[in-house]
C-alpha positions, -999 to +999 in steps of 0.1 A: -019+600-149-019+591-108+012+604-093+025+598-057+045+625-030+079+614-025+102+613+004+075+632+022+083+666+000+068+683-028+081+665-051+060+641-075+066+607-088+050+589-121+057+573-153+055+596-181+048+577-216+066+597-240+060+607-278+083+576-286+062+552-266+087+546-231+074+552-199+096+569-182+096+570-145+103+608-129+105+627-098+096+662-102+078+699-090+082+720-120+069+757-112+073+781-140+085+811-117+117+789-111+145+775-131+146+740-137+173+711-129+174+685-143+192+655-128+207+623-148+217+594-125+247+572-135+249+538-150+228+509-126+216+543-108+179+552-101+168+586-085+170+571-052+207+584-057+196+620-054+175+620-020+204+639-003+208+661-030+172+670-041+160+687-007+186+716-010+177+722-043+134+724-044+132+757-026+145+779-052+142+755-085+121+728-102+127+695-101+131+671-127+150+639-121+140+607-139+149+569-142+166+563-177+153+537-195+160+498-183+167+517-149+146+522-119+111+519-123+112+534-164+102+505-195+131+481-195+138+481-233+152+454-255+172+477-265+179+516-275+210+521-247+231+548-267+237+582-251+221+598-276+191+576-274+187+583-241+193+619-250+162+619-267+140+605-242+150+635-220+140+661-248+107+643-248+105+643-211+111+678-212+086+685-233+053+665-217+066+687-188+067+721-204+103+726-199+119+746-225+152+753-207+168+741-178+205+735-163+212+700-165+235+680-137+247+646-148+262+617-125+289+597-150+267+581-174+238+604-166+273+636-176+274+617-205+239+619-216+234+656-207+266+661-228+242+644-259+216+668-250+240+702-247+257+692-282+221+682-295+196+703-284+217+735-277+188+758-271+172+735-241+204+733-218+212+765-197+245+749-182+262+717-179+276+699-150+296+671-162+312+645-134+314+623-155+322+623-195+361+631-193+372+607-212+366+580-242+372+543-235+397+545-267+414+564-289+429+599-285+411+610-252+412+574-240+418+556-210+429+526-222+460+528-247+468+498-267+467+483-302+438+473-322+448+440-308+454+449-271+421+468-274+402+435-286+419+416-257+402+441-231+368+441-249+366+406-246+380+408-211+357+432-199+327+409-219+336+383-198+335+400-167+299+411-173+288+378-175+300+369-143+278+391-123+257+377-095+220+380-110+201+367-073+202+371-040+180+350-013+171+383+006+169+416+003+196+420+034+219+396+014+222+418-015+228+452+009+259+435+031+276+432+000+272+463-013+279+477+030+309+460+039+325+470+004+320+509+012+324+505+050+357+495+039+361+532+021+346+551+046+317+563+031+288+539+037+255+559+054+217+563+051+218+579+013+237+547+001+216+522+019+180+541+004+198+534-033+208+498-026+170+494-017+156+505-047+182+492-069+166+454-062+133+440-071+120+406-056+112+382-085+079+362-088+099+332-069+105+352-034+146+365-044+157+395-053+175+411-087+188+440-101+166+462-120+193+472-139+191+440-164+226+424-179+212+430-210+211+470-203+242+469-188+262+453-218+246+474-244+253+507-226+291+497-222+295+483-259+275+520-273+299+534-248+331+521-266+320+536-297+314+571-282+341+597-288+332+626-265+356+655-284+327+651-312+300+664-283+320+689-265+329+709-298+292+714-302+284+728-270+277+762-263+264+763-229+287+772-196+297+731-183+311+726-150+332+695-146+335+677-112+364+651-116+367+624-088+400+622-065+412+598-083+405+611-118+419+646-106+452+626-103+452+612-138+478+627-164+452+616-196+421+633-176+440+659-168+449+666-202+414+656-214+397+687-194+426+710-209+413+700-245+377+699-238+375+730-217+395+752-251+364+744-271+344+759-242+331+795-242+328+793-205+341+763-183+352+754-147+367+723-127+359+716-090+369+693-067+353+676-039+380+664-014+380+626-010+350+621-038+344+591-053+332+588-091+292+587-092+287+579-054+298+617-049+260+624-046+254+599-019+289+604-001+288+644+002+258+661-010+262+691+008+296+698-008+287+687-041+255+706-043+277+736-029+303+732-060+269+728-082+251+763-069+281+783-065+287+776-102+258+780-114+257+817-097+290+819-112+283+816-149+250+820-152+233+847-128 
């Protein structure tokens, strides 16, 4: 298999064909003398979201950062976007790379996949960092509180909104300017976001630009997410867990209660807060602060 160096560092990037036939693009550097860290991106993300993070780990750790199926340069499969299916991809990828144990850092969807990995393959996961998987959509630990009729109305609304997503842009600059304006208003636009959004689109045959993260992937992931009950996973996790709620999540009483309950099922857990952090974007927004939190946690609970 051919590979290319990434970002001027020692990390390699290549597409690896898994035993289940799925091609997964992965950025990695595996050194048997170092503990490994697996980085799992958010829904709609790709390995470029870690560009400000990985250089802060690669001296001391082996690195594995895949594009999940349907994302980045990995295979765009027609189906298979439940977190358990994506966790199985990760399990097979680790096998291919010869990594038997690792710490797992997950952002949003990546935290959900990491949680599934820790629950279903506990022998693999040394510790789990959850910047996500803090609440269900519905039910006892869900953010949406309503009766069955209200739930169905909410789902209908979300499906309609998903179908409105603009898919084509005339130029790369048109797409990036839309994202830049939003993040500048929040005061967080920087070079990490610029590089990420450049990698989030691809050129079509007619010269336009479109998302790498296709609508059918997005829709199936959300439909499957609605059925997930994270309490069923946390009750099976045996490794230490770090919860990294965003500033907005930290202020939500439902999420605060969930953290207490989920933590009660774990042997070891911590909750840490990054000032002004924004869900999923914190890894590009403030990589040094969030990396410090992760490294401190691993040092506290595992060394």
